[in-house]
N, C-alpha and C positions, 0 to 999 in steps of 0.2 A: 271721800274715798281718795286713796292715794293714787297717784298717777302711776301706770304700770309702763314701765321702760318699753318701746317697740324695737324689733330687730333692724327695721330700717331707718332708725333714728341715729344719726349720726353722734349726737351728743351723747347718748346714753348707751352706745353700743361699744364697750371696751373688752369685750370677749375676744381672746384670741383665737378661739375657734370660729368665729365670724368674721373677724377683722384682724389680721395680723400684721398689718402695717403699722399701726401704733406700738407693737412690741419690738420691731426691729427698726424703725424710722432713727432711733436715736444711733444706730452704728452706720447710718449710709445718708449722703448728702441728698439734696434734691434731685440734681441730674439722674443720680444711678435710680432714686425711686421712679422716675419718669420712664427711663429705659426699662425697667422691671415691669412697670404697669401696660407699657405698650406690647411687650412681648407676652405678658399673660393675657391680653385682650386677644392679641393674634392667635395663640394656642387654643383658647377658648373658642373661637369661631371657626377655626379648623375642625377641632374635635365635635362641635355642635353639627358641622357640614357633613362630617363622617358618620355621626349618629343619626342624623336625618335621612342618610341614604346608605343603610347596610348593605354589605356585599352579599348577604344571605338572608334569608327569610325561613323562618321555621313553620312548617305545617302541624296539623293536628297529631299527626303520627311520628312528629319529630324527626322529619326528613328535612336537611338542609338544601334549600332551592336556590340557587345563584339568581341574583337580581340583575346583574350586569353592570352592577356599580362597584369599581375596584379604587380604593385610594390611590389618586395620583402619584406616581414615582417618575424620577426623572428617567428620560430615554435612554441614557448612558447605563443605568442600573438595569433597566430592562433587558439591554443589549448584552449586558456581561452575564446576566442570568440565563439568557436562552443560548449564549455562546456555550455555557458549561454544561448545558443540557443535553442529553444523548438523544440520538434521532428518534428513538422511540417515544420520547415524551414531547417532542415537537408538535404533534397533531392536537394533543391535549392543551398545550399552550396557545394553540390558534383560537381555541374556543373561550379563551379569558375575556378578552375584550378586543375592539379593532386596532389598538395600539400593539398589543400583544401578536396579534394576526398577523399584521404588515411586518413585525420583525422577524417572528418565528418561520413564516411561509417562505420569506426569502433566504433563510438558511436551510429551511428544508428542501428547496428545489437548487440550492446551489451544487450540490452533489446527489444524482439521482441515480440510485443503485437498485434496479429492479430485478425479480427473481421470477416470476410467475407469468404466463400469458395474459392472464386476467389482468392483471395490475399493470401491466405493459399497455394493454388496450386503453385502460381508463386514464393513465398518465398521457399517453400520446393525444388522447382526446381533450385534455386539459391544456397540454401545450399548443395545441393547434388552434384552441379558442382563446387564450391568454398569452399575448406576445410580451407583456410585461413579466410574467412569472418564467416564461421561457427565455427570455434575456437574461435572467439572473443566473442561469445555470451554466456551470462550467465543466462539469463532468456528466456524462451520461452513459449508464453501463446497465446492460441487458445481458446477464451472464447464462449460459445453459445449464452450468453446474453449480447447486448450492448446496449447502447443509441442512439434513433435516433436523428434526429434534433430538434423533439419537446420534447425529455425528457422521452419518453416512451420505454420501454424494448423491443428489438426485438430479437426473437429466431432463431439464423441460425445454429439449429443442424445439422450437417453432418452426413450422415450415411457412414460408412465405405465400400470401394470397393476395388475389387482385385488391379485397377491401382492405386488407392492411397496408398495402403499397400506397392507396390514397391516402391513409390516416398517417402513415410514415413521413409521405412527402410534406404533408402540411405542418407537422410538429417539426421537422428538421427545417424548414424554411424559417422558423421562428428563433431557432437555437443560434443566435448570433454570437455568442461568447463561449461556446463549449470548444475546448481545446482536447479532451481525453474522451475518446468514443469507442465502447465496447458494445458489438452488436452481433449477438449470435443468432442470426436466422439465415435457414437454409433457402436458397432462391435466387432470383435475380434482383437483388437489393440495390445495386447499383444506380438502377434508373430513378428510385425514389432520393437518392443522396445528391444526385447531381444538381448543381445550382445552389445548394446549401450555402448560407452567407458565413459559416464559422471557418476558422483557421486552425487546423487538427495541428497537435504535436504527437499524440500517439492515437493509433487505429488498432483494434482488435476485431476482427470480423470472421464469419464463416460464409459471407456471400459467393456467390457464383464468380468465377472469374470470365467475365464476358466483356463485349467492347464498353458498355455503359459504365461498369465498374473501373475500367481502365481510363476512361475520361474523367469520371469522379476524382481518380488520383492525380490527374494532371491538374486539378483545380485545386489540390492540396500540396503546395510545394513545401509547407513548414513541417510536414510530417518527419518525425526522426525515429520514432519507434513504429514498427509494421509487424503485425501477427496476422497471418491468414491460414485458416484451415478448412477453407471450403473446396469445392471442386475446382480444380485447374485445367485450362485449357493449353496445352503446351504450344499451340499453333499462335496464340496471341501474346505479343510481347510489349513490355512498355517503351516508349520513346527513350532517348539518352537523356532527354531533359527533363523527364519525370522524376520526382521524389530526389531532388538535389541535395537535400540536407539528410538522407536517411544514414542513421548510424547502428540501428539494431533491426534485425530481421530474424522471425521465426516463422518457418512454414515448412511446406513439403521440400525435399532437396531439389527437385525440378525447378521450381519456382524460385528459391534462394538462388540458384546459379544464375538467374537472369537478372538478378537485382543488385548484383555486384560491382560490375563494371562500370569505373568511372564516378562511383558514389562513396563517400567517407564512411564505409561501413567498417565499424569494429568489433561488434558482437553478433555472433551468427547461432541460430539454434535450429538443428535439423531434426525433423519428425519422420520416421520410418513405421507406417502402420502396416503394410504387407510387402511382400517380396517384390511385388512390381516398382515399387520405390526403392529397391535397390539395385539398380542398373548400374553397371560399372560405367558406362558411357556417362551417365549423369553426374557422377562423383569427379570423373574425369575432367568434365565441364566446369564443375564447381571449384576444383584446382585450379583450372586455367584462368577462368575469370575472377576467382578470389586474389590472384596475383596483382589483378588490373585495379583493385579497390584501393581508393586513396586514403583509407582509414588510418593506418592498414589494420587487417583483422587481427586482433589479439586474443579474443576469447570465442572458442568454439564449443558447443553443447551438442550433443547428439541423444536422441531419446529413441528407444528401439523397441517394438513389440514383434519383430520379425522371428518367428520360431523354423520357419522353413531353411533359413541358412546358417551353416554349422559356424562356429566362431572362428575358425580358419578363413572360410570364405568371406563372412562379414567384416573382418579387419584387412583382408585384402583388399577388398573393395574400396573401404575408407582409406587406404594409404595414399591416395592424390591430396589429401588434406595435408599431413605433415611434410609431404615430399614439395608442396608448393607454397604453402602458408609458413613462410619462415618466422613472422614476427609472433606467433601464437604463444602466449605465456600462461594462459589457462586453458585446461581441457576438463570438461564435465562430461560424464557419462552414465545413462539411465537405462537400465535394461529391465525390460519386461518378460522378455522371452526365455532367457535362460541366466544362471548365475555365473558368478567367478569362482570357478572350481579348477581341479587340477588340469582339465582338458583345456578350458579358455583361458587360464591365466599364462599360459605361455604365449599365444598369439597376442593377447592383449599387451603385455610388457614388451613384446618385439615390435608392435606397432607404435607404442609410446616413445620407445627408444628411437623412432625416425625424425622427433621434433628437435628442433636445434635450439630453442630458448625455453623450453616447458619449465615452469616454476611450479605451478599450482594445479594440483589434480583433485577432483572431486568424483566419487565413484557411488553408486546408489545401486543395489542389486534387491531385487524382490522375491529372489528365491530364497526361502527360510532354512534350506540345508546347505549353503555354499560356504566357502571359506571367510565371506566377510562378516558372517554372523556369530564368529567365535573370535576370542583374544588372541588364541595361539594361530586361527587361520589368517588372522589381519597381520600378524608378525611375519607370516611367511609370504604374505603378499607383498608386503611393503620391502621386504628383503629383495624379492623379484624385481620389484619395481626400480628400486635404488640400483641394481647392478645393471640394467638395461638403460634407464633414463638419469644419468649423474648430475643433470641439471636441477632437480626436483628440489624444492625448499619446503614444501606444504602439501600433506595428502590428508584428504577426509575420505575415509571409508565407512559409508553407511553412518556418517555423522560423528563418527570418532576422530578427532583430530591428532595428526601426526606431525611434529614440526622438527626441522634440523636445527640443533642447538651450535652455537660457536665452537662447541669443543668437537664438533664432528657426529655426535650421537644424535639418534632420533628419539624423540620425548613425545608422549602423550600429555593430557591433561592432568592424570593422576601422578605422573611422574613431576611436572612442574610444581602442582599442590605439595608434594612431598619435599620438593628442595625448597620452597618458600617456608613450610614448617619448621623444616630443619634449620636454616639460616635464622629464623626467627628465635630459636630456641637459644642458639649459639649466641645470637647477638644479647640477648637479655643475659646470659650467663656471664659474658664479658663486661657487659656494662655494670653489673654487681661486682665484679672482681676490680674495676677502676677503669678510668678513661684512659690508660695507656694502651689499651688493646682496641681503642675505638676506631683507629686505621683499617686493621684486618677486617672488623666486623663491617665497616663501610664498603669495602671492597667485595667480601662475599654477598653483602646485599644488592650489589650493583650487578653481580653475576646472576643471581637469581631474577631479577627485573628485566635483564636481557633476554633471559630464557622465556619469560611471559610474553614479552614483547614479540620474539620470533615465533611464537606459536599463536598469537593473536593475528599476525601477519599471515 
């Protein structure tokens, strides 16, 4: 009987499908063949290890169940993958394996933006029990207003309780690297914040203005931006050494006026929610202490929901601002009480005319029937503004931008787009006619670019 060649017999195995080495050996030297053999063995061993430990197993009902085994990836690739993931995906990535969990959870706790009381309680418990996670947080935000699924704002204002105070104090004691803190809790929050190891740059809170809260502010000299819309006790004042680096303050007029003297404040936002906040003496103090700011103050914003005051009385009360703050270059006005109509436009323009260096103006009106909600009305308001305040260079009325061109004419976005399109058509026509008119085309193009730059400014 003739001998049958065996597949594992190297002397009789000449099939390229079983052993491709003889078929290609004639084109390679021995060193190259050795390298290919080693690489092949390495690849086969890795493939065998991967196949022996699948990442998923299939049940009888064809459901993929994770086994916890994932092919090893470089840590740099895992970090890059997690950096590109949105925050809603991070909790799922924490369930992949221990490596993914360690990297993903660090990014998940880097910026904490909480929106509901239940989530706040759960997060505070985790932070109080896990100093490692708390130490990786750089921003902590519990915002009272969030958007629901329909795009409407929902107020989740949480009242401060004794149990919450103990939990908050334990969590804050572990947040050693937080620099941005937003905490919209009603009540005596200051006692739970005292002694916290972090060094804040920005603070936004609705805490009660009491002795504990003032003592907490004394512990945070690095604060540059301060927002406070909690209850304010006018009898309690901060010491002159408190908040030495404050540059932006947003609060009730009575509180803002106490934080200006001797501090480098440049940006001021005043919120008036009731007629009691529109006392004439308060704004006189604001103008007097505002002159003593080392900023100096260059931006003033006013948000008003006071319907009890007429436009004439309202802007008369605000008059100490332009009379004393001579370095203001930008003024923003947001009104919820009444719009800019024929009656209010006159005292408003006269008020703006008192500024010495005002260049930028932004006005937002929530009245759908006033002059700012029509193109013709905006032109009339703009004309009155320019007549009263000749230093203006840029005016935004309900989002519509108007800029003063170098030729002395006021233009909006549509005007600039029309100029650019016209110049582009003329440039194309002249380029077709020859290069002799290139100089004129360049000059007109530069003119349109200047107009666009002034509008953006």
